[in-house]
N, C-alpha and C positions, 0 to 999 in steps of 0.2 A: 546509403543513407546513414550509416553508422561509422564512427571513428573510435579510436581508443584514447582515453585520457588517463595518464599515469597518476596515481594518487598513493601516497605513502603513509597515510595516517590511520590505517585500519588493519586489525588482525583478521585473517581469513581462515586460518586453520591452526589447530593444536595450541591455541591460546598464545601464539607468538607473533610478534610484530613482523609483518611481511608486506611488500608493496601490493597494492590493489590496482588492477587495470579496469576502468569502467568504460563501457560503451556509452556513447551519447548520440542522441537522435534528433533530427530536424522534425520535431513533433508535429507542428502545424502543417507540414507538407506530406506526412506519412499517411494520415487518415482524413476522413471527411467531416465536414461541419454537421454535427448532429441535428442542427435545426433545419436542415434540408430533408430530413428523413422522419416523417410523421410517426412511423412505427417505433423508431428508436427514442424519439422525444416522448412518446406516449408511455413507453416502458419506464423511463426515468421519472417522469411526473407521477406515474402510478406508484413508484417507490418513495414518493414524498419529496423529491428534489425540486427546488425552484430553478427558474431560468438563471437567476443570479449565481446559484451554486454550480450549475452546469458550466457556466462561462468561467467562473472563478477557478474551478479545478481543471478547466480545459479538457473536459470530457469530449471525446470524438466518436466516430462510428466507422466501422470497417465494412465498406461496400465493395462489390465486384468492380474491378478496374480492367479495361481491355488491354490486350498486349501480353507480352511475356511477364510472368510473375514468379517470385521465389516460391518454393514448395510450401513454406509456412503460411503464405498468404491465404490459401484455401481453407486453412484451419481456423482462421479468425474472422471469416465472413459472418455477417449478421451478429456482430458483437459490439457492444459499447466499450470503448477503450479509455482506460484511466491511466494517466502518466504519473511517474514519480520523478520529482526534480531534486537535484542536489547542486548547490552552488550555481543555480540558474540554468542548469542543463538537465535535459530529460535523460535519465540513466536506466530507466526500467519502465515497463508498462504491463498492464494486465487487461485482458478482454473478457467481458461477461456475455455469454450467449443470451440473446433475447428471443430466439426462435423456439427453444425447448426441444430442438432436434439433435443437438450436439452431445456426444458421450460425456464431455466434461463441461461443467458450467463455466469454469474459469480456465483460461489458457494464456500462456505467454511463450512465444517462440524463443525468447532469450534463454529461458530455463532449459530448453532442449540443447542449447549450445553450451551454456555454462550453468549447471544445476545449482551451484552454490550462490549465485548472485542474489536470489531472494533472501537468503539468510544473512546477507551483508547489506541489506537495504531496509529502510523504514519509511513508510509513506508519510509525507507532510511534516517531517521532523523539525526542520529549520523553522517553519512557520509556527508550529505548535509550541516549540520551546520558547520562542519570543513572545507569542500571544499569551501564554500561560505564566510568564515570568519564571520559568524553570520548572513548571508543573505541567505534565501532559497526561492525557488518557491514552492507554495502550489497548488496542483491540486486535481481533484476529483478522477481520476482513476490511477491505478498502471502502466498501459501501457503507458499513456501519460507522467508520471513521468520518466520512463525509457527512453522514446523517447527524452526527453529534456536533461537528463544527470545528472552528479554527484550532482548538487546543488538542484535538484528537489525532492519533497516529494509528498505524496498523503494522503488524509484524508478518503478515501473509501466512497465517497458520497458527497452530496451537503451541509450537515450540519457539521459545525465545532463545536466540543464539548469542554467544559471547560477543561476536563482532557487532551485533545490533546494540547490545548494551553499551559497548565502548562508544558507538556513535552517539548515544544519548548523553554520555558523560562529556564528550567533546562538544556537544551542542549546548552544554550548560544546564542540563536537566538535573534537578535535585529531588523531585518527587514524582512518582509514577502511580497513576490510578489504574489498576488492572480492571478491565471490563470484559469478563468472560462472555462468550457467545450465549444468547438466551436458550440455545439448544442444550447447553450444559457443558461443563468442563470437568474432567475427572480430577479428583483430589491429587493424584500423582502428577498430572500436568501442571496444575496450579502450584504445587509445591516446587516443582522444577523452575517455574517462572519466578517465584518468590526468591528461591535460592540464588538464581542468577542476578537478580536485582540487589539483593543483600550483599552479594560478593563485591559489588561496586559501591557500597555504602549509600544506596539510594533509598529514600523514604518511600514506603509502600502504602497505598490505599487499595481497597477492593470494592468495586461497585457492582450494582445489579442493573443490567440493561433491560428495561421494561419491554413487554410484548408489544405495546402500542405507545404512541406519543414520542416526542422528541427529547424529553427530559431524561437525564441520567441520574438515578439515585445513587448517592455516595455513602459508604459506610466504612469505618475503620475495621 
């Protein structure tokens, strides 16, 4: 289901330019239509997502499939699956457990094979940079990014990596609004994020994600 696409525009280690090989996936053939599974649809609606958003971000569901399966398939059962697209290709995806029985809420089999790939990927970057005219919101998690809308992206965790910042610059981003998780972000982590953005001459805003509601409060 996956092939390798050579890409030479990204730093992946030691802050030096090196080639990056990205897997890409036949997304719509890999997983199931979420609208066929009431439990998955109920989970997403319960988190405040509309049918339009589910279709727009091409969220799917990992159900059991008969026949021989790769080992990683059993680890993603009962998860809603969210893809990351770059240049029109699905290069990464993450699954969110909806059963409450998995040891890890989020899982991605690609990370087991290539642990660095998440640190060289940003969710929704191309769309967000264009929609925001060079201004994006940067969050930790993919669901929070979807929750905010077209101009929001996520870095898959609390650490912002050099390669991710370079992707922003390449996408034409000029201003980044950091939106820390509402569970809190340590001053140390926030300073590291700010330092990384400043090193690339990006203007920085810091926002507060409210406990409820879909609006994002912004403050310098």
